[in-house]
C-alpha positions in Angstrom: 46.2 -33.3 -47.3 46.3 -30.9 -44.4 48.9 -31.2 -42.2 46.5 -30.6 -39.4 43.2 -33.2 -40.3 41.6 -32.5 -37.1 41.6 -28.7 -36.9 38.8 -27.3 -35.3 37.7 -31.0 -33.6 37.6 -31.4 -29.7 38.9 -34.5 -28.0 38.0 -35.9 -24.5 40.7 -38.5 -23.5 40.1 -40.2 -20.0 43.5 -41.2 -18.1 44.8 -39.0 -20.2 47.9 -37.6 -18.1 50.2 -41.2 -18.5 50.9 -43.9 -21.1 48.8 -44.8 -24.2 46.3 -41.9 -22.8 48.9 -39.1 -23.0 50.5 -40.5 -26.1 47.1 -39.9 -27.6 46.4 -36.8 -26.7 49.4 -35.9 -27.9 49.4 -37.4 -31.4 45.6 -35.6 -31.3 47.0 -32.0 -30.6 49.9 -32.4 -33.7 47.0 -33.1 -35.9 45.1 -29.9 -34.7 42.6 -30.7 -32.2 41.9 -29.4 -28.8 42.0 -32.2 -26.2 40.9 -32.1 -22.7 43.0 -34.7 -20.7 41.3 -36.3 -17.7 43.0 -37.5 -14.5 42.3 -39.0 -11.2 45.4 -37.9 -8.7 48.4 -37.2 -10.6 47.6 -33.0 -11.0 51.6 -32.6 -11.5 51.4 -35.0 -14.7 48.2 -33.8 -16.2 49.7 -30.1 -15.6 52.8 -31.4 -17.1 51.2 -32.7 -20.0 49.4 -29.6 -20.2 52.2 -27.4 -20.5 54.1 -29.3 -23.0 51.0 -29.5 -25.7 50.3 -26.0 -24.7 47.5 -24.3 -22.8 46.1 -22.9 -25.9 45.4 -26.9 -27.6 45.5 -28.6 -24.2 43.1 -28.8 -20.7 43.0 -31.0 -17.9 39.9 -31.8 -15.8 40.2 -33.6 -12.4 37.5 -36.5 -12.5 37.0 -39.8 -11.3 36.2 -41.6 -14.7 34.4 -44.0 -12.6 31.6 -42.9 -11.4 28.2 -41.5 -12.7 29.2 -38.3 -10.9 32.9 -37.7 -12.3 31.8 -38.4 -16.2 29.2 -35.8 -15.5 31.8 -33.1 -14.5 34.1 -34.2 -17.2 31.9 -33.2 -19.9 30.2 -30.5 -18.1 33.8 -29.2 -18.1 34.6 -29.8 -21.4 31.3 -28.4 -22.8 31.7 -25.2 -21.0 35.5 -24.4 -22.5 34.9 -26.3 -26.0 31.1 -26.6 -26.4 31.3 -29.6 -28.1 33.1 -33.3 -28.1 34.2 -34.6 -31.6 36.1 -37.5 -30.1 35.2 -39.7 -26.9 38.4 -41.6 -26.0 37.2 -43.6 -22.8 40.8 -45.0 -22.3 40.8 -44.9 -18.1 41.4 -48.5 -16.7 42.9 -50.7 -14.0 44.6 -53.7 -14.9 44.3 -56.1 -11.1 46.2 -59.1 -11.6 43.2 -61.4 -10.4 42.3 -65.1 -10.4 38.9 -66.2 -9.8 40.1 -67.8 -6.5 41.7 -64.5 -5.3 39.0 -62.0 -6.6 37.3 -59.8 -3.5 34.0 -57.8 -3.9 35.8 -54.8 -4.2 38.1 -55.7 -6.7 35.2 -56.7 -8.2 33.7 -53.5 -8.5 36.7 -50.9 -8.6 37.7 -52.5 -12.0 34.1 -52.6 -13.3 33.6 -49.0 -12.1 36.4 -48.0 -14.1 36.7 -50.1 -16.9 33.3 -50.6 -17.6 30.5 -48.0 -15.6 32.6 -45.3 -16.5 33.1 -45.6 -19.8 29.4 -46.5 -20.6 28.2 -43.8 -19.1 30.1 -40.9 -20.1 29.4 -42.2 -23.9 25.6 -41.5 -22.4 26.6 -38.2 -21.2 28.6 -37.2 -23.9 26.2 -38.0 -26.7 24.1 -34.8 -26.1 26.8 -33.0 -27.4 28.9 -35.1 -29.9 28.0 -33.6 -33.8 27.2 -36.1 -36.4 30.3 -37.4 -37.9 31.6 -37.8 -33.9 33.5 -40.7 -33.2 34.1 -42.8 -30.0 36.7 -45.4 -29.2 36.8 -47.5 -26.5 39.4 -49.4 -24.9 39.9 -53.5 -25.1 42.6 -55.5 -25.0 44.2 -58.4 -27.0 43.9 -60.8 -24.4 40.5 -61.1 -25.5 41.8 -63.1 -29.0 44.6 -64.6 -27.7 45.0 -68.5 -27.5 46.5 -68.7 -24.4 45.7 -66.2 -21.3 46.9 -66.7 -18.1 44.1 -67.0 -14.8 45.1 -63.8 -13.1 44.1 -62.0 -16.3 40.1 -62.9 -15.5 38.9 -60.0 -13.9 40.6 -57.5 -16.3 39.1 -59.8 -19.0 35.9 -59.8 -18.2 35.8 -56.2 -17.9 37.2 -55.6 -21.4 34.3 -58.4 -22.5 32.0 -56.0 -21.7 33.5 -53.3 -23.9 33.6 -55.7 -26.9 29.9 -56.1 -26.7 29.1 -52.0 -25.9 31.4 -51.4 -29.4 29.1 -54.3 -31.4 25.9 -52.6 -30.3 26.6 -49.2 -29.6 27.7 -48.6 -33.0 24.8 -50.1 -35.0 22.7 -47.9 -32.7 24.5 -44.7 -33.0 25.5 -44.6 -36.8 21.7 -45.2 -37.5 20.6 -42.5 -35.1 23.1 -39.8 -34.7 26.5 -40.6 -37.6 28.5 -41.2 -34.8 31.1 -44.5 -34.8 32.2 -46.2 -32.5 35.0 -49.0 -32.2 37.7 -49.7 -30.2 41.5 -50.6 -30.2 42.9 -53.7 -28.5 46.3 -53.5 -27.6 48.9 -56.2 -26.9 51.5 -55.9 -24.1 52.5 -51.7 -23.9 55.1 -49.8 -22.3 53.2 -48.2 -19.6 53.7 -47.4 -16.5 50.7 -49.6 -15.2 52.2 -52.3 -17.3 55.3 -52.4 -16.1 53.9 -52.4 -12.5 55.1 -55.5 -10.2 56.9 -56.9 -13.5 60.7 -58.7 -13.0 63.1 -58.0 -16.1 62.6 -61.7 -16.6 58.8 -61.6 -16.7 59.4 -58.5 -19.3 62.0 -60.8 -21.3 59.5 -63.5 -21.5 56.4 -61.5 -22.5 58.4 -59.9 -25.8 59.4 -63.5 -26.9 55.6 -64.2 -27.2 55.7 -60.9 -30.0 56.8 -62.1 -33.8 58.8 -58.9 -33.0 60.7 -59.5 -30.0 59.7 -56.8 -28.5 56.6 -54.8 -26.2 54.9 -52.3 -28.2 54.6 -48.8 -27.4 52.7 -45.9 -26.4 52.8 -43.9 -29.4 52.6 -47.4 -31.5 48.4 -47.3 -29.6 47.8 -43.8 -30.2 48.7 -44.0 -34.0 46.0 -46.5 -34.2 43.4 -44.5 -31.8 43.9 -41.2 -34.1 43.7 -42.4 -37.1 39.8 -44.3 -36.1 39.2 -40.7 -35.1 39.7 -39.1 -38.1 38.3 -39.0 -41.3 40.7 -42.0 -42.6 38.5 -44.2 -41.1 34.4 -42.3 -41.6 33.8 -45.7 -43.2 35.0 -48.0 -40.0 32.6 -48.6 -37.1 31.6 -51.5 -34.9 35.4 -52.8 -35.1 38.0 -54.1 -32.2 40.9 -53.1 -34.0 43.6 -55.4 -32.8 47.4 -53.2 -31.7 49.8 -55.7 -31.0 52.4 -56.7 -33.6 51.0 -59.3 -35.0 50.6 -61.0 -31.6 47.2 -62.6 -32.0 
């Protein structure tokens, strides 16, 4: 097998400068792909990652991945730079801890914009530039499959439920019409900056104890699953949401 199985492939990763996005961008480059790293505000983190990966292999694009104008800007910049998009990973998202009673309209609109609207229209705008054999990998959550979920995940799970249905329906449509695969990964608790925010050491230990491995997953472990779905090893995999959680759910 080639040491660069994704040679000449072009990937776009939204929210690509940190956490799972950064780990995924790194894994893709290590397999030979060129990667466009989308970020919202933290230009320093994005530029640092590009420098680490190499300016010949990675390219940072600032755009709001939760708006139509932002995803149009991202697709335009990618196509101008590389001419196509083989792998699309709408990874950007937010996780507000909001039960139904505490959710404001602004919370709802902001969360659905970044977690659902952005991925939906990024797929739409990217499609004319994705060749046959391309791969779209969306991000769901293990919380959608867990037997017990705490109330503060209500809003977040609502958005990820929409992602699961997008995968189910888009995969059939796009495979039939364009030969493009659509899948998702559903990470469990993963050690990202977003996940750690606002959690005490006691809470983190409790969350780790719920996993049969007695630990929290790493961004690199989730990235490995994403990269698998992007490659030829998954060419007969479409319409699937793969749980990446160490057996937790």
